[in-house]
N, C-alpha and C positions, 0 to 999 in steps of 0.2 A: 467225310466229305468237307470239303476246304468251306471256312465260314467267310462272307464276303464282308471286307470292311465295313464299318457302320451298320449292320445288320445284326439282329439280335434271335437268336433262335429259341422256341418254346421252355427250355430247358432253363436257360438263363434269365427268361422274363419271367417263369413261376418264381426262381430264386431271387430275383430285386424284388419282385412286388410281393410276394407271399401269396398271390392270389391262386383260386384254382381256375384250369379251363373254362368251366362254365362261368363263371363270375368275370372272368376275363372279355371273354366273347360277348356274354349280357352287356358290359358296360361298353363294349367297342359299340354295339349296334345303340345302344343308349347316346352315344358319342361322350362319353364320360371318360374313356380311355383311346390311346392310340388306334387307330387302324394299322394294321398289318399291310406290308406290301407282298401280292403275289408273285413267288422267285420263278415256280413252275406249276404245273396242275393242280401238282399235290403237295406243292411246298410255299410256305409261308414265313416271313420273319418282321422285324418289328425294327424300324430305324432307331438306333441307340440314342440317339440327339431327341428323336420324341418322348422314347420313354424318360431320359433326362429332363425335360422340361415337364412332363407329367409329374414326378416326383418332386421338381421345384414346386409346382402350385400347389402340394398337399399342406393343408393347414396341421399342425401339432393334435390329437386328441384335446379337446377341453380349452381351446382357445376361438375356435368358432363364436361370434357374439358375448364373449365373458367380459364382465367388467371388473375393474379393479376400485374395491371399495376404498373410499378417501378417510 
């Protein structure tokens, strides 16, 4: 099957994020992960730009709320 430009299918989402399918769908439902677009009745994909923006919004572990001692 031909991949549409700018759309990312599940195997690439898993590879990019390291998240399980269950975790991705839970986060989609919570609004903390980009929602996919429906391509056909049984096929969804994510916009690459949405995944890029989500990845850019992540904070490295240990930086949220950390203070530097003077």
